A tleap script that builds the chain and sets N, CA, C and O, in Angstrom:
source leaprc.protein.ff14SB
mol = sequence {
  NMET SER ASN PRO TYR LYS GLU SER LYS MET
  TYR GLU THR SER ASP PHE ILE THR ARG LEU
  ILE SER MET ASP ASP THR GLU SER LEU LEU
  ASN CYS CYS SER ASP VAL ASN SER ARG PRO
  HIE PHE ASN SER ASP MET CYS ALA GLY ASN
  PHE ASN PHE ASN ALA ILE GLU GLU ILE LYS
  ASN SER ILE ILE GLY TRP PHE GLY CYS ASP
  LYS THR TYR CILE
}
set mol.1.N position { -1.901 -11.352 21.003 }
set mol.1.CA position { -1.625 -11.329 19.558 }
set mol.1.C position { -0.461 -10.338 19.163 }
set mol.1.O position { -0.488 -9.170 19.549 }
set mol.2.N position { 0.450 -10.782 18.469 }
set mol.2.CA position { 1.577 -9.796 18.107 }
set mol.2.C position { 1.068 -8.830 17.123 }
set mol.2.O position { 0.059 -8.976 16.433 }
set mol.3.N position { 1.939 -7.744 17.131 }
set mol.3.CA position { 1.823 -6.628 16.066 }
set mol.3.C position { 2.318 -7.128 14.789 }
set mol.3.O position { 3.485 -7.506 14.688 }
set mol.4.N position { 1.446 -7.155 13.738 }
set mol.4.CA position { 2.014 -7.709 12.503 }
set mol.4.C position { 2.863 -6.706 11.680 }
set mol.4.O position { 3.433 -7.007 10.631 }
set mol.5.N position { 2.887 -5.584 12.213 }
set mol.5.CA position { 3.846 -4.465 11.531 }
set mol.5.C position { 5.190 -4.537 12.251 }
set mol.5.O position { 6.127 -3.872 11.808 }
set mol.6.N position { 5.344 -5.305 13.337 }
set mol.6.CA position { 6.709 -5.448 13.852 }
set mol.6.C position { 7.183 -6.831 13.875 }
set mol.6.O position { 8.396 -7.027 13.950 }
set mol.7.N position { 6.274 -7.924 13.812 }
set mol.7.CA position { 6.673 -9.225 13.829 }
set mol.7.C position { 5.533 -9.960 12.977 }
set mol.7.O position { 4.319 -9.838 13.141 }
set mol.8.N position { 6.203 -10.759 12.018 }
set mol.8.CA position { 5.229 -11.447 11.129 }
set mol.8.C position { 5.827 -12.841 10.713 }
set mol.8.O position { 6.999 -12.943 10.352 }
set mol.9.N position { 5.047 -13.806 10.773 }
set mol.9.CA position { 5.577 -15.158 10.221 }
set mol.9.C position { 5.842 -15.097 8.697 }
set mol.9.O position { 5.227 -14.342 7.944 }
set mol.10.N position { 6.769 -15.921 8.325 }
set mol.10.CA position { 7.140 -16.055 6.964 }
set mol.10.C position { 6.264 -17.494 6.511 }
set mol.10.O position { 6.326 -18.535 7.166 }
set mol.11.N position { 5.552 -17.344 5.422 }
set mol.11.CA position { 5.059 -18.605 5.007 }
set mol.11.C position { 5.559 -18.737 3.487 }
set mol.11.O position { 5.726 -17.782 2.729 }
set mol.12.N position { 5.764 -20.064 3.182 }
set mol.12.CA position { 6.452 -20.371 1.970 }
set mol.12.C position { 5.833 -21.580 1.347 }
set mol.12.O position { 5.687 -22.627 1.977 }
set mol.13.N position { 5.439 -21.409 -0.007 }
set mol.13.CA position { 4.960 -22.726 -0.687 }
set mol.13.C position { 5.898 -22.900 -1.931 }
set mol.13.O position { 7.005 -22.362 -1.944 }
set mol.14.N position { 5.456 -23.635 -2.944 }
set mol.14.CA position { 6.398 -23.889 -4.069 }
set mol.14.C position { 6.116 -22.797 -5.038 }
set mol.14.O position { 6.817 -22.709 -6.046 }
set mol.15.N position { 5.102 -21.916 -4.808 }
set mol.15.CA position { 4.826 -20.726 -5.803 }
set mol.15.C position { 5.173 -19.464 -5.329 }
set mol.15.O position { 5.520 -18.554 -6.082 }
set mol.16.N position { 5.085 -19.348 -3.943 }
set mol.16.CA position { 5.455 -17.906 -3.540 }
set mol.16.C position { 5.859 -17.847 -1.921 }
set mol.16.O position { 5.617 -18.793 -1.171 }
set mol.17.N position { 6.417 -16.783 -1.538 }
set mol.17.CA position { 6.741 -16.456 -0.085 }
set mol.17.C position { 6.080 -15.240 0.382 }
set mol.17.O position { 6.174 -14.212 -0.289 }
set mol.18.N position { 5.409 -15.267 1.490 }
set mol.18.CA position { 4.868 -14.034 2.131 }
set mol.18.C position { 5.875 -13.917 3.456 }
set mol.18.O position { 6.224 -14.849 4.180 }
set mol.19.N position { 6.222 -12.594 3.561 }
set mol.19.CA position { 6.909 -12.301 4.678 }
set mol.19.C position { 6.636 -10.674 4.906 }
set mol.19.O position { 5.922 -9.987 4.175 }
set mol.20.N position { 7.349 -10.213 6.064 }
set mol.20.CA position { 7.256 -8.908 6.237 }
set mol.20.C position { 8.232 -8.129 5.181 }
set mol.20.O position { 9.283 -8.633 4.784 }
set mol.21.N position { 7.814 -6.976 4.815 }
set mol.21.CA position { 8.607 -6.232 3.901 }
set mol.21.C position { 9.774 -5.684 4.533 }
set mol.21.O position { 9.770 -5.686 5.764 }
set mol.22.N position { 10.844 -5.182 3.893 }
set mol.22.CA position { 11.985 -4.538 4.510 }
set mol.22.C position { 12.477 -3.467 3.421 }
set mol.22.O position { 12.032 -3.326 2.283 }
set mol.23.N position { 13.504 -2.749 4.046 }
set mol.23.CA position { 14.140 -1.879 3.095 }
set mol.23.C position { 14.943 -2.478 2.053 }
set mol.23.O position { 15.270 -1.834 1.056 }
set mol.24.N position { 15.291 -3.746 2.249 }
set mol.24.CA position { 15.965 -4.465 1.287 }
set mol.24.C position { 15.312 -4.778 0.125 }
set mol.24.O position { 15.905 -5.152 -0.886 }
set mol.25.N position { 13.930 -4.625 0.224 }
set mol.25.CA position { 12.942 -4.900 -0.969 }
set mol.25.C position { 12.894 -3.732 -1.772 }
set mol.25.O position { 12.124 -3.833 -2.727 }
set mol.26.N position { 13.498 -2.644 -1.661 }
set mol.26.CA position { 13.287 -1.333 -2.383 }
set mol.26.C position { 13.549 -1.670 -3.929 }
set mol.26.O position { 12.646 -1.511 -4.751 }
set mol.27.N position { 14.696 -2.094 -4.260 }
set mol.27.CA position { 14.978 -2.211 -5.605 }
set mol.27.C position { 13.963 -3.285 -6.386 }
set mol.27.O position { 13.528 -2.986 -7.498 }
set mol.28.N position { 13.632 -4.463 -5.792 }
set mol.28.CA position { 12.584 -5.325 -6.491 }
set mol.28.C position { 11.197 -4.615 -6.654 }
set mol.28.O position { 10.516 -4.699 -7.676 }
set mol.29.N position { 10.850 -3.900 -5.524 }
set mol.29.CA position { 9.540 -3.103 -5.637 }
set mol.29.C position { 9.764 -1.899 -6.665 }
set mol.29.O position { 8.815 -1.602 -7.390 }
set mol.30.N position { 10.728 -1.329 -6.750 }
set mol.30.CA position { 10.915 -0.247 -7.834 }
set mol.30.C position { 10.829 -0.856 -9.284 }
set mol.30.O position { 10.333 -0.201 -10.201 }
set mol.31.N position { 11.268 -1.981 -9.447 }
set mol.31.CA position { 11.212 -2.699 -10.693 }
set mol.31.C position { 9.862 -3.115 -11.013 }
set mol.31.O position { 9.462 -3.049 -12.175 }
set mol.32.N position { 9.184 -3.506 -10.140 }
set mol.32.CA position { 7.617 -3.771 -10.401 }
set mol.32.C position { 6.705 -2.416 -10.484 }
set mol.32.O position { 5.902 -2.264 -11.404 }
set mol.33.N position { 6.882 -1.492 -9.505 }
set mol.33.CA position { 6.062 -0.320 -9.377 }
set mol.33.C position { 6.301 0.641 -10.542 }
set mol.33.O position { 5.447 1.442 -10.922 }
set mol.34.N position { 7.580 0.504 -11.115 }
set mol.34.CA position { 7.765 1.474 -12.175 }
set mol.34.C position { 7.668 0.955 -13.564 }
set mol.34.O position { 8.169 1.560 -14.511 }
set mol.35.N position { 6.999 -0.209 -13.690 }
set mol.35.CA position { 6.526 -0.873 -15.040 }
set mol.35.C position { 5.345 -0.319 -15.316 }
set mol.35.O position { 4.398 -0.509 -14.553 }
set mol.36.N position { 5.226 0.400 -16.376 }
set mol.36.CA position { 3.988 1.200 -16.847 }
set mol.36.C position { 2.737 0.253 -17.203 }
set mol.36.O position { 1.561 0.605 -17.107 }
set mol.37.N position { 3.222 -1.094 -17.658 }
set mol.37.CA position { 2.245 -2.150 -18.010 }
set mol.37.C position { 1.705 -2.844 -16.781 }
set mol.37.O position { 0.692 -3.530 -16.916 }
set mol.38.N position { 2.270 -2.737 -15.615 }
set mol.38.CA position { 1.828 -3.336 -14.366 }
set mol.38.C position { 0.922 -2.441 -13.627 }
set mol.38.O position { -0.089 -2.863 -13.065 }
set mol.39.N position { 1.358 -0.943 -13.628 }
set mol.39.CA position { 0.593 -0.092 -12.762 }
set mol.39.C position { -0.833 -0.214 -12.766 }
set mol.39.O position { -1.397 -0.134 -11.674 }
set mol.40.N position { -1.557 -0.405 -13.855 }
set mol.40.CA position { -3.119 -0.474 -14.075 }
set mol.40.C position { -3.620 -1.547 -13.071 }
set mol.40.O position { -4.729 -1.431 -12.551 }
set mol.41.N position { -2.728 -2.679 -12.780 }
set mol.41.CA position { -3.287 -3.756 -11.979 }
set mol.41.C position { -3.040 -3.730 -10.547 }
set mol.41.O position { -3.528 -4.558 -9.778 }
set mol.42.N position { -2.267 -2.760 -10.185 }
set mol.42.CA position { -2.215 -2.557 -8.703 }
set mol.42.C position { -3.433 -2.056 -7.801 }
set mol.42.O position { -4.232 -1.206 -8.194 }
set mol.43.N position { -3.481 -2.581 -6.735 }
set mol.43.CA position { -4.596 -2.072 -5.792 }
set mol.43.C position { -3.841 -0.975 -4.800 }
set mol.43.O position { -3.218 -1.386 -3.820 }
set mol.44.N position { -3.912 0.183 -5.048 }
set mol.44.CA position { -3.435 1.234 -4.310 }
set mol.44.C position { -4.070 1.523 -2.859 }
set mol.44.O position { -3.528 2.295 -2.067 }
set mol.45.N position { -5.160 0.898 -2.606 }
set mol.45.CA position { -5.794 1.160 -1.322 }
set mol.45.C position { -5.895 2.564 -0.906 }
set mol.45.O position { -5.722 2.854 0.278 }
set mol.46.N position { -6.184 3.532 -1.858 }
set mol.46.CA position { -6.317 4.970 -1.467 }
set mol.46.C position { -4.986 5.422 -1.312 }
set mol.46.O position { -4.893 6.615 -1.026 }
set mol.47.N position { -3.952 4.799 -1.421 }
set mol.47.CA position { -2.549 5.528 -1.259 }
set mol.47.C position { -2.311 6.695 -2.239 }
set mol.47.O position { -2.845 6.705 -3.348 }
set mol.48.N position { -1.587 7.569 -1.852 }
set mol.48.CA position { -1.075 8.702 -2.622 }
set mol.48.C position { -0.242 8.093 -3.728 }
set mol.48.O position { 0.575 7.208 -3.472 }
set mol.49.N position { -0.448 8.586 -5.048 }
set mol.49.CA position { 0.459 8.213 -5.989 }
set mol.49.C position { 0.089 7.099 -6.810 }
set mol.49.O position { 0.573 6.846 -7.913 }
set mol.50.N position { -0.810 6.438 -6.201 }
set mol.50.CA position { -1.249 5.157 -6.922 }
set mol.50.C position { -0.046 3.958 -7.228 }
set mol.50.O position { -0.224 3.158 -8.147 }
set mol.51.N position { 0.896 3.920 -6.578 }
set mol.51.CA position { 1.999 3.206 -6.756 }
set mol.51.C position { 2.811 3.451 -8.151 }
set mol.51.O position { 3.302 2.589 -8.881 }
set mol.52.N position { 2.813 4.862 -8.315 }
set mol.52.CA position { 3.430 5.325 -9.570 }
set mol.52.C position { 4.787 5.738 -9.148 }
set mol.52.O position { 5.006 6.949 -9.104 }
set mol.53.N position { 5.781 4.868 -8.814 }
set mol.53.CA position { 6.981 5.211 -8.376 }
set mol.53.C position { 8.038 5.095 -9.522 }
set mol.53.O position { 7.924 4.313 -10.466 }
set mol.54.N position { 8.975 5.875 -9.354 }
set mol.54.CA position { 10.107 6.014 -10.471 }
set mol.54.C position { 11.445 6.104 -9.767 }
set mol.54.O position { 12.477 6.026 -10.434 }
set mol.55.N position { 11.479 6.265 -8.446 }
set mol.55.CA position { 12.829 6.335 -7.728 }
set mol.55.C position { 12.895 5.545 -6.391 }
set mol.55.O position { 11.934 5.418 -5.633 }
set mol.56.N position { 13.977 5.095 -6.210 }
set mol.56.CA position { 14.172 4.301 -4.938 }
set mol.56.C position { 13.648 5.125 -3.647 }
set mol.56.O position { 13.011 4.608 -2.729 }
set mol.57.N position { 13.987 6.384 -3.715 }
set mol.57.CA position { 13.611 7.182 -2.425 }
set mol.57.C position { 12.076 7.098 -2.294 }
set mol.57.O position { 11.584 6.921 -1.179 }
set mol.58.N position { 11.370 7.209 -3.293 }
set mol.58.CA position { 9.839 7.043 -3.289 }
set mol.58.C position { 9.349 5.769 -2.630 }
set mol.58.O position { 8.460 5.784 -1.778 }
set mol.59.N position { 9.924 4.719 -3.028 }
set mol.59.CA position { 9.729 3.403 -2.501 }
set mol.59.C position { 10.015 3.441 -0.893 }
set mol.59.O position { 9.144 3.101 -0.093 }
set mol.60.N position { 11.249 3.864 -0.508 }
set mol.60.CA position { 11.645 3.965 0.832 }
set mol.60.C position { 10.510 4.612 1.532 }
set mol.60.O position { 9.855 4.031 2.398 }
set mol.61.N position { 10.277 5.909 1.111 }
set mol.61.CA position { 9.297 6.730 1.884 }
set mol.61.C position { 7.958 5.986 2.071 }
set mol.61.O position { 7.229 6.152 3.048 }
set mol.62.N position { 7.700 5.141 1.031 }
set mol.62.CA position { 6.354 4.446 1.182 }
set mol.62.C position { 6.453 3.310 2.198 }
set mol.62.O position { 5.505 3.046 2.937 }
set mol.63.N position { 7.648 2.617 2.232 }
set mol.63.CA position { 7.737 1.572 3.292 }
set mol.63.C position { 7.672 2.120 4.664 }
set mol.63.O position { 7.062 1.551 5.569 }
set mol.64.N position { 8.355 3.311 4.811 }
set mol.64.CA position { 8.439 4.087 6.155 }
set mol.64.C position { 6.926 4.415 6.655 }
set mol.64.O position { 6.452 4.278 7.783 }
set mol.65.N position { 6.304 4.900 5.435 }
set mol.65.CA position { 4.771 5.269 5.573 }
set mol.65.C position { 3.934 3.982 6.028 }
set mol.65.O position { 3.159 4.079 6.980 }
set mol.66.N position { 4.093 2.817 5.362 }
set mol.66.CA position { 3.387 1.773 5.508 }
set mol.66.C position { 3.452 1.236 7.043 }
set mol.66.O position { 2.486 0.848 7.700 }
set mol.67.N position { 4.861 1.302 7.485 }
set mol.67.CA position { 5.157 0.899 9.027 }
set mol.67.C position { 4.707 2.109 9.987 }
set mol.67.O position { 4.675 1.919 11.203 }
set mol.68.N position { 4.390 3.243 9.483 }
set mol.68.CA position { 3.890 4.431 10.282 }
set mol.68.C position { 5.028 4.636 11.361 }
set mol.68.O position { 4.792 4.613 12.569 }
set mol.69.N position { 6.248 4.832 10.834 }
set mol.69.CA position { 7.487 4.944 11.823 }
set mol.69.C position { 8.603 5.702 10.987 }
set mol.69.O position { 8.430 6.028 9.812 }
set mol.70.N position { 9.687 5.936 11.654 }
set mol.70.CA position { 10.785 6.613 11.040 }
set mol.70.C position { 11.738 5.585 10.522 }
set mol.70.O position { 11.461 4.386 10.543 }
set mol.71.N position { 12.892 6.073 10.043 }
set mol.71.CA position { 13.713 5.295 9.256 }
set mol.71.C position { 14.529 4.273 10.387 }
set mol.71.O position { 14.979 3.165 10.094 }
set mol.72.N position { 14.596 4.812 11.529 }
set mol.72.CA position { 15.429 4.150 12.539 }
set mol.72.C position { 14.872 2.882 12.993 }
set mol.72.O position { 15.613 2.055 13.524 }
set mol.73.N position { 13.563 2.647 12.821 }
set mol.73.CA position { 12.827 1.487 13.057 }
set mol.73.C position { 13.050 0.341 12.167 }
set mol.73.O position { 13.056 -0.821 12.574 }
set mol.74.N position { 13.250 0.720 10.829 }
set mol.74.CA position { 13.282 -0.320 9.799 }
set mol.74.C position { 14.598 -0.599 9.659 }
set mol.74.O position { 14.966 -1.451 8.851 }
savepdb mol mol.pdb
quit
């Protein structure tokens, strides 16, 4: 079985797409995670900050943390 943090299949339906996250997703994630009306609905899974992000750098650091790696990997 492959490591899902390094390799993940993309699944697509008419309603959504699931795929491995990337640094290209930072702006979209910031738009979502900085929305004060959306924040109460996030499942932070005990992450620090409870997805209360206000800057691109905060999102980038979280993606790096989710992968458990440094910036050269992503």
